[in-house]
N, C-alpha and C positions, 0 to 999 in steps of 0.2 A: 318361746312365748310369741303370741301373735303380734304384740306391739313392736317386736324387733323386725317383723317382716315388712319390707317396703314393696309396695305394689305401684308400678308405673302404668298409667292408663294413657294410651295414645289416641287422642280424639275425644272431644266433648260433645259428640252427638247423643241422641237419646239413650242408645245402648251403653255408651261409656259413662254417662251421667248416672244411669240406674245402677251400673256396676259399682261405681265410686260410692254411691250412697250405701249400698248393701255392705260392701267391704269395710268402709269407714265405721259403720254401725257395729260391726263385729270386732273393731279394735285394730284393724290393720292400719299401717301408715300409708296413706293413699295420696299420690300426686298425679294430677291430670295435666297433660300437655296438649295444647290445641293450636293448630296453625292460624286460625282466625282470631279476631279480637274479642270474641264472646262465644258463649256456649250455643249448642243447638245443631251444629252441622247443617245438614240440608233443611232441618226444621228451624228456620231462621226468620228474621223480620226485616222489613224496610219501612222506615218512618219518614214521611215527606208531607209537609204542609197540612198536618192534622190527620193524614191517612196512615193507617197501620196495616201493612200488607204482610200476611203470613206467606213465606216463600215456599214452604214444603207441604207436609201433610195438612189436609184441610178438614178432617173429620175424625171423631173418636168412635171406634168400634170396639167390641169386646171389653166393656168397661171393667169387668172383673180383673183383667190383666193389669190395668192401671191401679186399681185398688190394691192388688196383691203386693206391688212393690212398696207401697206405703205401709201396708200391714206387716210386711217382712221387717221393715225398719221401726215397727211399733209406733207409727205415726198415723194420724187421721187424715185421709186424703182431703176431707172437707176443710181442713186448715190451710190447704195449699191450692186447691183447684175447685172451681165451680163448673160442673159438667151439666149442661142443659140438654135434655132430650128434645129432639125436634119433632114437631107434629107432622111435618112432611119430610119423609126420608129423602126423596129426590123426585124430580120431574124428568121424564124422558121425552124428547121431541124426535120423532122419526123423520126419515128423509122425505116422506110424502106430506109432512106437516101435521100428521096425527100425533097427539100427545098422550102420555100415560103418567098418572100420579101414583106414587107408592107412599102410603101413609104409615104413621105410627100405629094407627088403628087398623088392624087387619081386616075388619069388616068393610071399611071404606076401600081398602086396597082390592078386596074381592069384587066389589061393585065396579071398580075401574077395569079389572081384568075381564069381566063379563062383557064389557063394551067391545072389547077387541076379539075375544074368543069365547063364545057361549060354552058354558061348562067348565071354564077355567078356574072358577073358585074352588071346586072340588079338587082339581088337579094341583092347585096351589097348596091346599092343605096337605095333600099327599106328598108333594115336593118338600114341604117344610118338615114333615115327619121323617122322610128318608134322609134328608140332609142333617136332621137332628141326630139320627142314629150314627151317621158318620162323625158328627161333631163329638158325640160322647166317646167314640173310639179314639179320635185324634187328640183331644185335649190332654189326657194324661201323659201322652208321649211328647207333648210340646215342651215339657220341662226336663227332658232327658236328652243326652247327647249320644249319638250312635256312630258306629263305623260299619262298613260293609260286612265285617265279620259277624255282626249281630243278626244278619240274615239267617245264620245257622243256629240261632237260639230258639229252641222249640217253644219257649214261653211267649215269643212274639208271633208265632205262626198263625194263631187264631185271628190276629189283626188283619191279615192280608185280605180275606174276602170282605171284611167290613169296610176296607178303604177303597173298594171298587177300582183297583189299579188298572184294570183292563179297559176302563171307560174314560173318555175325556169329559171335561166339564160340560161341553156342549151336548154330548151324547146323553149324559144324565138328565139334563134339562129336557131334551127331546123325548125322553121316556114319558114325560108328564104333559108337555105343552105341544099343541099341534102347529101353532103358527110360529114362524121365525121371529116375529115381533116379541112374543113373550119369552121365547128362548133367549133372545138377546137381552131382554129386561132382567133375566135372572142369571146371566153369565158375564155381563159386562164388567163385573168386579174383577175378573181376571186381568183386565187392562190396568187396574190400579196396583197390580203387582208386576206389571210390565210384560205380560204375555198374552197370547191369543187363546180364547176359550176353546178353540179347535185343537190346540196342542197341550192344554193344561190338564193334568190328571183330575179326575172327578172329585178326589178328596178335598180339593181346594174350594168345593162348594160350601164348605163350612163358613166361608165369607158371606155367602148368600143367606145362610141360616142365621148368622148373627145379625145381619141387616134386619131380618124379619122378626126375630125374637128378642134380641138385646137392644135393637133399634140403633139409631145414629144420634150421637151427641155432639155438642159444640163446647169447647172450652171458652167460657166467657172471659173477655179481655183479649181473645185471640189464641190460636193454637200455640203461639210462642210461650204462653204461660206454662206449658208442660215442661219444656227443658228448663225454664227458670225455676219451676217448683222442685225439680230433681236436683238442680244445682244448689238451691237453698238448703234442701234436706242433707245433701252430701256435706256441705260446709258446716252444718250444725254438728255433724259427727266428726269434724276435724279434717276432712279432705281439703287438700290445697290445689289451687288451680293456677296454671301458668298459660296465659294467652299470648298470642303472637310468638308462639314457641313451637316451630315445626320440627319434628323428629325426622332425620334423614336416613338413619339406618339403625338396625338392632342386631347385636352380635352376642354370642355366648361369652360369658366371662366367669370362669370358675363355676360355682354353683348357682350363679345368677345370670344377668344380662347387662350389657352396656348399651345405652341409648345415646346416639349421637345427635346433638343439637348445636348447630353452628360448628364452632371449633372445639366444643366441650363434649365430654362423655359423662353420662350419669349412670350410676349403678343402681339396679333394683333386683330384689330377689325373684320377682315375677313381673311379667309385662302382659297387659291386656290390650289388644289392638282393636280399636274401634274405627280405624281408617277403612276405606274400601278394601275388601278382601284381596282382589286381584292386584291392586296397587301395592298392597302390603307384601304379598308374596314376591312380586317383581322388584319393587324399589326398596322396601325396608329390609327384607330378608335376603334379597339378591339371589333368588332362585328362578329356575326355569318355570314359566307359567304354563299350565296345561291349556289345551285348546277348548276353553269353556264356551257355552252358549250364554249370550247376554240378553238382558231385558231391552226393551225399546228405550229411546230417549224421549224428551219432551221439549217443546218450545213453549215458554211461559210469557204471558203478557199480564202486567199488573196495572189496572186503570183506576184512577180516582175520578169519579164522575161528578159533574157540577150539580146534578139533581138525582132524584130517585128514578130508577128504571122500572117500568111496569112489566108485568107478566112473567117475572122470573122468581123462582124460589131460592132457598139457601143453596141447594145443589141442583144443577141442571146439566143434562147430557143431551147433546145434539148428535144424532147418529147419521152416518153417511147413508145415501140411498143404496149403495152396493157395499154393504159392510164386509162381506168376505174379501172383496178386492181391496178395500181399505186396509184390512188386516194384513193381507199379503204385502201391500206397499210398505207397511210399518215394519213387519217382522222379517220380511225377506229382502228388504231394501230395494223394492221394485220401482222406487221413485216417488214422485209427488203428482197428485192430480187435484182437480178442483172439487172432488167429492171425498170428503174426509170427516171424521168424527172429532168432536171437541167437547170439553167440559167447562162450565162456567160456575164459579163459586162466588156467591154473593153473601158474605158473612154478615153484612149490615142488615139483612132481612131479620136476623136474630139478635145481633149485637151492635147497637147503634154507637157504642163507644169507639168503634174502629174508624170512624170518619167524622168530619165536621157535620153539624146538624143539617138535616135535609139532603145529605149527599150519600152516595153509594160507593162501595168497592166492588169491582169486577176483577176476579182472578181467572184468567183463561189458560187452560192447559190443552195443548194440541199434541197428541202422541205422534212421534216421528221416528224414523229408523235410528238405531245407534250408529256410531261412526266406525264400527267394524263391518256391518253389512252394507252400509252406504259409504262408498268410497268417494267422498267429496265434501264440500262445505254446504252448510244449511242456508246461510244468509242469502244466496241468490234467489231462493224460493220464498223469502220472508214476505215480500210485498204482496205477492199473489195470495198467499195464505191469509194475510191480513184482510185483503179485499173480500175474500170468500166469507170469512168470519163476520165481518161487518155487514155484508149483504144479508146473511142468514139472520143475524140479530135484528137488523132493520125490518125485515119481513115479519119477524115474530113479535118484536116489541113495538113496532110502529114508530121508531125514532131513529134518526141518524146519529149513532153513538159517536162517530168520529168527531162531530162538532161539540160533544158534551164531555170529552176527555180533558180533565184539568191537570192530572198528574199521570205520567206513564213511566214504567220501568219494564225492561225486557230481559229475558234470560234465554240463552241458546244452548244447544247440545255441547258446544265447545266450552261453555262456561262451567259445565259440570266437571270438566277435566282441570281447568285452570284454578277454579275456586275450591273444589272439593276433592280433587285427585281421584275422580271416578273414572275407571278404565272405560275407554271408548265413549264416554259421556252416557253410559247406560244407567239411566236415572235410578232404576230399582235394583241394580246390581246383577248378580247371576240370575239367569232365567229359571223359572220354576217349571222345568220340564221333569218328566219322570226320572230321567237319569241324573238330575240335579236336585232331587227332593229326598227328604227323610234320610235313609241310610247313606245315600249317595251325595248328599250336600256336604260341603266342607264341615268337618267337625269343629267343636269349640275349643279343643285342646290340640296344639300342634303335635304331629306325630314324630317329628325329629327332635324338637326342643321342648321337653315336657313342662317347662316353666313359662311357656308362651301360650296365650289363649286368644281366641277371637270372639268378638261380639258384634252383632249387626245384621243387616239385611241379607248378606250373601252367605252367612253361616247358618247352621241349624238353629231354630227350626225354620226360619225363612223371613221374607220381607213383610213390611207393614209394621206399624208401631207396636201392636200387641205381641207378635212373635219376636220382635227385637227386644222388648222388655222381658219376654220369657228367656231369651238367650242370655240376658244379664243374670237371671236366676241360675241358669245352668252353670255359667262361669263362676259365679260366686260360690255355688255348692262344690264345684270341682276344687277351687282354691282352699276353701275352709274345711272340706271334708277329708 
């Protein structure tokens, strides 16, 4: 009987929470063990003097993936989350000061594109059509787990030409747009899964497609409402949560597994690992770790401002003047320069509940090398990076933001290792290269111990909240099927 089957879930990130909810709904006895004092993993929160800072993901894409997990559990997502579609998807500020707004309304977006590249509105529509065709090919396989052996399955061969595997994300955009500026505008999303658009396979352009078609939403009350909603749903169906409970190893035990926590051992019929994949292989399962390629890391600044800051949208991207060199610095560990890109999230543009009245939150994300490619410490570069960011924001917003910071918190690449056990501080896990995508990305079921499963950004289907939620469906189906 299912009720006799005990499932241990290691990690209460979004993937672990979604898996817990699905399996508990089906009647499994589910227990979740989390190192931190609360759920969310990297999707966490800092609360300080009336400011509520989301520490991880900052936007909702592919809303159907979020709805699917609630539908799976026969719950109404509206009883748990309020997702508000933004009127402005994002603002891009180029290195020369020119800006581009991408809107919810595609006609407004087309007018913006024409300012930069005459004829680009037609190219934009063709780009959306082509990426839409890739999306239609990709989505059905996002809920399936593969191994390299599946390459020999004739049923899957028709997918290969549809996925444009011979092209990079950048090359696909260049097919439609003449200017570098617009190519960057429709490929920068690669950086949100921690890779360079010059190295990312073209099928990741599905991210651009969903930006333009499904649009971008915000979880009202803050993005931390998403893990809280999943935790609440899992608890409703009987899942038990153990916080401040770090698992140090997992071993085979008869037909099940033993999980070590402190000096104790806990038995489970099956284990689902939501910890960082590389950390899990190395530290929890005590195996030799393959020489994987990793995503970049990030430096994060969380600022609570004394007043509203003009000229900024909910999502803002400030691009380096020499973006190819900036990408080399990030992904090849070429060091730090004064010319770099960064992202500014201002959720209080949409959600005033996240700060005291009349004040703003600025969440700044600066992509930096991971600690595998960059053999050193990040902190010696911190002050110069801060000065460059403040100078660019002063030039754009017309204010000295340093004087307006009321509350500040910082997060470094090293913190991803100490707080979240993320290998090399690689914020987005394993890089989404061709050799680490689809059939070649770590599978959701362990090949050696069939009662161990993996869920999260570094497993199939990939990084970002929607694929992570999809991975929870894959694992739940494998366990219950």
